[in-house]
C-alpha positions, 0 to 999 in steps of 0.5 A: 777095041775097048769098051769105056766105062760111060756110068759119070762119077757121084760128085760128093762121096759119102763118109761112111763109103768105103770102097767106092773110088769113083767121085768128085769130092769126098766130104772131108773138112780138106775138102769143105775149107777148099771149096769154101776158100776159091768160093770167097776168093771169088766173091772179093774177086767180083766185087773188086772188078765191080768196084774198079769199074765204078771207080773208072767209070 
């Protein structure tokens, strides 16, 4: 059997670290924009569900 690498990757890659690739997110413009877009979209959807339940109920 082969050994599995059980180390968990870091969450955010430092912009200065060019060697290590075990990261979930990178510290760059695209990642920041994507995360902001997803969070704003989720907040809008949650507010829409709350508003809908208020008007229906």
